[in-house]
TORKOL-4160 file (C-alpha; in steps of 0.2 Angstrom, whole numbers, padded with zeros to 4 digits, m for minus):
220
<pt num="1" X="0056" Y="m0033" Z="m0086"/>
<pt num="2" X="0059" Y="m0014" Z="m0088"/>
<pt num="3" X="0076" Y="m0008" Z="m0086"/>
<pt num="4" X="0079" Y="0001" Z="m0070"/>
<pt num="5" X="0085" Y="0017" Z="m0077"/>
<pt num="6" X="0069" Y="0019" Z="m0087"/>
<pt num="7" X="0057" Y="0013" Z="m0073"/>
<pt num="8" X="0048" Y="0030" Z="m0072"/>
<pt num="9" X="0042" Y="0027" Z="m0090"/>
<pt num="10" X="0032" Y="0011" Z="m0085"/>
<pt num="11" X="0027" Y="0017" Z="m0068"/>
<pt num="12" X="0024" Y="0035" Z="m0069"/>
<pt num="13" X="0012" Y="0037" Z="m0055"/>
<pt num="14" X="0022" Y="0027" Z="m0043"/>
<pt num="15" X="0037" Y="0037" Z="m0048"/>
<pt num="16" X="0028" Y="0053" Z="m0044"/>
<pt num="17" X="0023" Y="0046" Z="m0027"/>
<pt num="18" X="0041" Y="0041" Z="m0023"/>
<pt num="19" X="0047" Y="0058" Z="m0028"/>
<pt num="20" X="0035" Y="0067" Z="m0017"/>
<pt num="21" X="0038" Y="0055" Z="m0002"/>
<pt num="22" X="0057" Y="0056" Z="m0004"/>
<pt num="23" X="0055" Y="0075" Z="m0003"/>
<pt num="24" X="0045" Y="0074" Z="0013"/>
<pt num="25" X="0056" Y="0061" Z="0021"/>
<pt num="26" X="0042" Y="0048" Z="0020"/>
<pt num="27" X="0050" Y="0037" Z="0007"/>
<pt num="28" X="0053" Y="0021" Z="0016"/>
<pt num="29" X="0039" Y="0011" Z="0007"/>
<pt num="30" X="0047" Y="0016" Z="m0010"/>
<pt num="31" X="0065" Y="0015" Z="m0005"/>
<pt num="32" X="0067" Y="m0001" Z="m0014"/>
<pt num="33" X="0061" Y="0006" Z="m0030"/>
<pt num="34" X="0067" Y="0005" Z="m0044"/>
<pt num="35" X="0080" Y="m0009" Z="m0039"/>
<pt num="36" X="0067" Y="m0021" Z="m0033"/>
<pt num="37" X="0058" Y="m0022" Z="m0050"/>
<pt num="38" X="0072" Y="m0034" Z="m0055"/>
<pt num="39" X="0063" Y="m0047" Z="m0044"/>
<pt num="40" X="0048" Y="m0054" Z="m0055"/>
<pt num="41" X="0037" Y="m0055" Z="m0039"/>
<pt num="42" X="0040" Y="m0037" Z="m0034"/>
<pt num="43" X="0038" Y="m0032" Z="m0053"/>
<pt num="44" X="0021" Y="m0040" Z="m0054"/>
<pt num="45" X="0015" Y="m0033" Z="m0037"/>
<pt num="46" X="0020" Y="m0015" Z="m0042"/>
<pt num="47" X="0013" Y="m0017" Z="m0059"/>
<pt num="48" X="m0004" Y="m0021" Z="m0052"/>
<pt num="49" X="m0002" Y="m0005" Z="m0041"/>
<pt num="50" X="0003" Y="0006" Z="m0055"/>
<pt num="51" X="m0012" Y="m0001" Z="m0065"/>
<pt num="52" X="m0024" Y="0004" Z="m0051"/>
<pt num="53" X="m0017" Y="0021" Z="m0049"/>
<pt num="54" X="m0018" Y="0025" Z="m0068"/>
<pt num="55" X="m0036" Y="0021" Z="m0068"/>
<pt num="56" X="m0039" Y="0037" Z="m0057"/>
<pt num="57" X="m0044" Y="0052" Z="m0068"/>
<pt num="58" X="m0032" Y="0067" Z="m0066"/>
<pt num="59" X="m0042" Y="0076" Z="m0053"/>
<pt num="60" X="m0045" Y="0061" Z="m0042"/>
<pt num="61" X="m0027" Y="0055" Z="m0044"/>
<pt num="62" X="m0021" Y="0072" Z="m0036"/>
<pt num="63" X="m0034" Y="0070" Z="m0022"/>
<pt num="64" X="m0028" Y="0052" Z="m0019"/>
<pt num="65" X="m0010" Y="0056" Z="m0020"/>
<pt num="66" X="m0011" Y="0071" Z="m0008"/>
<pt num="67" X="m0021" Y="0060" Z="0004"/>
<pt num="68" X="m0009" Y="0046" Z="0004"/>
<pt num="69" X="0006" Y="0057" Z="0007"/>
<pt num="70" X="m0002" Y="0065" Z="0022"/>
<pt num="71" X="m0005" Y="0048" Z="0030"/>
<pt num="72" X="0012" Y="0041" Z="0025"/>
<pt num="73" X="0022" Y="0038" Z="0041"/>
<pt num="74" X="0040" Y="0045" Z="0042"/>
<pt num="75" X="0044" Y="0029" Z="0052"/>
<pt num="76" X="0052" Y="0014" Z="0044"/>
<pt num="77" X="0048" Y="m0004" Z="0047"/>
<pt num="78" X="0035" Y="m0017" Z="0042"/>
<pt num="79" X="0019" Y="m0010" Z="0050"/>
<pt num="80" X="0021" Y="0007" Z="0042"/>
<pt num="81" X="0024" Y="m0001" Z="0025"/>
<pt num="82" X="0009" Y="m0012" Z="0027"/>
<pt num="83" X="m0002" Y="0003" Z="0032"/>
<pt num="84" X="0003" Y="0012" Z="0016"/>
<pt num="85" X="0000" Y="m0003" Z="0006"/>
<pt num="86" X="m0018" Y="m0004" Z="0013"/>
<pt num="87" X="m0020" Y="0014" Z="0008"/>
<pt num="88" X="m0015" Y="0011" Z="m0010"/>
<pt num="89" X="m0028" Y="m0003" Z="m0011"/>
<pt num="90" X="m0041" Y="0011" Z="m0009"/>
<pt num="91" X="m0039" Y="0014" Z="m0028"/>
<pt num="92" X="m0047" Y="m0003" Z="m0031"/>
<pt num="93" X="m0063" Y="0004" Z="m0024"/>
<pt num="94" X="m0063" Y="0018" Z="m0036"/>
<pt num="95" X="m0061" Y="0005" Z="m0051"/>
<pt num="96" X="m0075" Y="m0006" Z="m0044"/>
<pt num="97" X="m0087" Y="0009" Z="m0043"/>
<pt num="98" X="m0082" Y="0014" Z="m0061"/>
<pt num="99" X="m0084" Y="m0003" Z="m0068"/>
<pt num="100" X="m0102" Y="m0004" Z="m0060"/>
<pt num="101" X="m0108" Y="0011" Z="m0070"/>
<pt num="102" X="m0105" Y="0025" Z="m0058"/>
<pt num="103" X="m0098" Y="0041" Z="m0066"/>
<pt num="104" X="m0096" Y="0054" Z="m0053"/>
<pt num="105" X="m0084" Y="0046" Z="m0041"/>
<pt num="106" X="m0075" Y="0055" Z="m0027"/>
<pt num="107" X="m0063" Y="0051" Z="m0013"/>
<pt num="108" X="m0071" Y="0057" Z="0003"/>
<pt num="109" X="m0059" Y="0069" Z="0013"/>
<pt num="110" X="m0051" Y="0062" Z="0028"/>
<pt num="111" X="m0057" Y="0069" Z="0045"/>
<pt num="112" X="m0056" Y="0065" Z="0063"/>
<pt num="113" X="m0072" Y="0055" Z="0061"/>
<pt num="114" X="m0069" Y="0039" Z="0052"/>
<pt num="115" X="m0078" Y="0039" Z="0035"/>
<pt num="116" X="m0080" Y="0028" Z="0020"/>
<pt num="117" X="m0066" Y="0031" Z="0007"/>
<pt num="118" X="m0077" Y="0034" Z="m0008"/>
<pt num="119" X="m0094" Y="0041" Z="m0014"/>
<pt num="120" X="m0103" Y="0041" Z="m0030"/>
<pt num="121" X="m0116" Y="0054" Z="m0034"/>
<pt num="122" X="m0129" Y="0058" Z="m0047"/>
<pt num="123" X="m0135" Y="0076" Z="m0049"/>
<pt num="124" X="m0127" Y="0080" Z="m0032"/>
<pt num="125" X="m0135" Y="0066" Z="m0023"/>
<pt num="126" X="m0125" Y="0052" Z="m0015"/>
<pt num="127" X="m0131" Y="0035" Z="m0023"/>
<pt num="128" X="m0116" Y="0024" Z="m0017"/>
<pt num="129" X="m0103" Y="0023" Z="m0003"/>
<pt num="130" X="m0089" Y="0012" Z="m0003"/>
<pt num="131" X="m0076" Y="0007" Z="0011"/>
<pt num="132" X="m0061" Y="m0003" Z="0007"/>
<pt num="133" X="m0054" Y="m0016" Z="0020"/>
<pt num="134" X="m0037" Y="m0025" Z="0018"/>
<pt num="135" X="m0035" Y="m0041" Z="0027"/>
<pt num="136" X="m0017" Y="m0046" Z="0028"/>
<pt num="137" X="m0009" Y="m0063" Z="0032"/>
<pt num="138" X="m0005" Y="m0066" Z="0051"/>
<pt num="139" X="0012" Y="m0060" Z="0058"/>
<pt num="140" X="0018" Y="m0078" Z="0059"/>
<pt num="141" X="0015" Y="m0080" Z="0041"/>
<pt num="142" X="0024" Y="m0065" Z="0036"/>
<pt num="143" X="0039" Y="m0070" Z="0047"/>
<pt num="144" X="0039" Y="m0087" Z="0038"/>
<pt num="145" X="0039" Y="m0078" Z="0021"/>
<pt num="146" X="0053" Y="m0065" Z="0026"/>
<pt num="147" X="0064" Y="m0079" Z="0034"/>
<pt num="148" X="0063" Y="m0090" Z="0019"/>
<pt num="149" X="0065" Y="m0075" Z="0007"/>
<pt num="150" X="0081" Y="m0071" Z="0016"/>
<pt num="151" X="0087" Y="m0089" Z="0016"/>
<pt num="152" X="0085" Y="m0091" Z="m0002"/>
<pt num="153" X="0094" Y="m0074" Z="m0006"/>
<pt num="154" X="0109" Y="m0080" Z="0005"/>
<pt num="155" X="0109" Y="m0097" Z="m0004"/>
<pt num="156" X="0102" Y="m0106" Z="0011"/>
<pt num="157" X="0088" Y="m0119" Z="0011"/>
<pt num="158" X="0070" Y="m0113" Z="0015"/>
<pt num="159" X="0061" Y="m0118" Z="0031"/>
<pt num="160" X="0049" Y="m0132" Z="0026"/>
<pt num="161" X="0032" Y="m0134" Z="0035"/>
<pt num="162" X="0017" Y="m0145" Z="0034"/>
<pt num="163" X="0002" Y="m0137" Z="0025"/>
<pt num="164" X="m0014" Y="m0138" Z="0035"/>
<pt num="165" X="m0027" Y="m0131" Z="0022"/>
<pt num="166" X="m0042" Y="m0124" Z="0032"/>
<pt num="167" X="m0053" Y="m0108" Z="0035"/>
<pt num="168" X="m0046" Y="m0104" Z="0052"/>
<pt num="169" X="m0056" Y="m0095" Z="0066"/>
<pt num="170" X="m0042" Y="m0082" Z="0066"/>
<pt num="171" X="m0046" Y="m0077" Z="0048"/>
<pt num="172" X="m0065" Y="m0078" Z="0051"/>
<pt num="173" X="m0064" Y="m0066" Z="0066"/>
<pt num="174" X="m0053" Y="m0054" Z="0056"/>
<pt num="175" X="m0065" Y="m0053" Z="0042"/>
<pt num="176" X="m0079" Y="m0051" Z="0054"/>
<pt num="177" X="m0071" Y="m0037" Z="0063"/>
<pt num="178" X="m0066" Y="m0028" Z="0047"/>
<pt num="179" X="m0084" Y="m0030" Z="0041"/>
<pt num="180" X="m0092" Y="m0023" Z="0057"/>
<pt num="181" X="m0081" Y="m0008" Z="0057"/>
<pt num="182" X="m0084" Y="m0004" Z="0039"/>
<pt num="183" X="m0103" Y="m0006" Z="0041"/>
<pt num="184" X="m0102" Y="0006" Z="0055"/>
<pt num="185" X="m0092" Y="0019" Z="0045"/>
<pt num="186" X="m0105" Y="0017" Z="0030"/>
<pt num="187" X="m0120" Y="0019" Z="0041"/>
<pt num="188" X="m0113" Y="0034" Z="0050"/>
<pt num="189" X="m0110" Y="0044" Z="0035"/>
<pt num="190" X="m0124" Y="0056" Z="0030"/>
<pt num="191" X="m0133" Y="0049" Z="0014"/>
<pt num="192" X="m0150" Y="0044" Z="0008"/>
<pt num="193" X="m0157" Y="0028" Z="0015"/>
<pt num="194" X="m0158" Y="0020" Z="m0002"/>
<pt num="195" X="m0140" Y="0023" Z="m0005"/>
<pt num="196" X="m0130" Y="0008" Z="m0010"/>
<pt num="197" X="m0117" Y="0004" Z="0004"/>
<pt num="198" X="m0102" Y="m0007" Z="m0002"/>
<pt num="199" X="m0088" Y="m0016" Z="0008"/>
<pt num="200" X="m0074" Y="m0020" Z="m0004"/>
<pt num="201" X="m0062" Y="m0033" Z="0003"/>
<pt num="202" X="m0044" Y="m0035" Z="m0002"/>
<pt num="203" X="m0039" Y="m0052" Z="0006"/>
<pt num="204" X="m0021" Y="m0059" Z="0007"/>
<pt num="205" X="m0022" Y="m0077" Z="0011"/>
<pt num="206" X="m0009" Y="m0087" Z="0020"/>
<pt num="207" X="0000" Y="m0101" Z="0009"/>
<pt num="208" X="m0010" Y="m0115" Z="0016"/>
<pt num="209" X="m0027" Y="m0105" Z="0015"/>
<pt num="210" X="m0024" Y="m0103" Z="m0003"/>
<pt num="211" X="m0024" Y="m0122" Z="m0005"/>
<pt num="212" X="m0040" Y="m0124" Z="0005"/>
<pt num="213" X="m0054" Y="m0131" Z="m0007"/>
<pt num="214" X="m0068" Y="m0119" Z="m0010"/>
<pt num="215" X="m0060" Y="m0105" Z="0001"/>
<pt num="216" X="m0067" Y="m0091" Z="m0009"/>
<pt num="217" X="m0085" Y="m0099" Z="m0007"/>
<pt num="218" X="m0082" Y="m0101" Z="0011"/>
<pt num="219" X="m0077" Y="m0083" Z="0014"/>
<pt num="220" X="m0092" Y="m0077" Z="0004"/>
């Protein structure tokens, strides 16, 4: 694991985001950096984010960075941090379009009207639109994770619960709502009828859902 004092060498774009966020009083999400990188799970999580951010070319990185900072809340707490984490996931959409052969990829400027996150063009014509949706675990799942994390850190036994592998209605409804909202955003944006419209899902499954047979197939 990277030594804390040199963390900016291995995480240059996250380090830059932290510096700008700290300067604007919006650094709560990044407040644990770099100390948290000593934790293997956190190190893995932030390594994946850094990899996504490095995939952006220099111009789009500047657009993305400025957009993220504008939408970053000055409030602390779980929900603002989750909102920012969802925004960071938008870089995955850029990578998806690039890996599918699109070269001219741009983040769509934010406006009062909800729009897709990304467009791809050929000779100035929009040929693809993409909206990223992040589906998080339930609040109950997060409370269980946070409680057990705290117990372990304080030398206490974790709370044990019985696994019930399933594809629950709550998750089905969440994904359906996300898809319908994304579909509305994609269709409302002015683009040719034959434009490819993509909903890119980032899904965080609860622990028991991860152990549900064929969960990926069921979601698809």
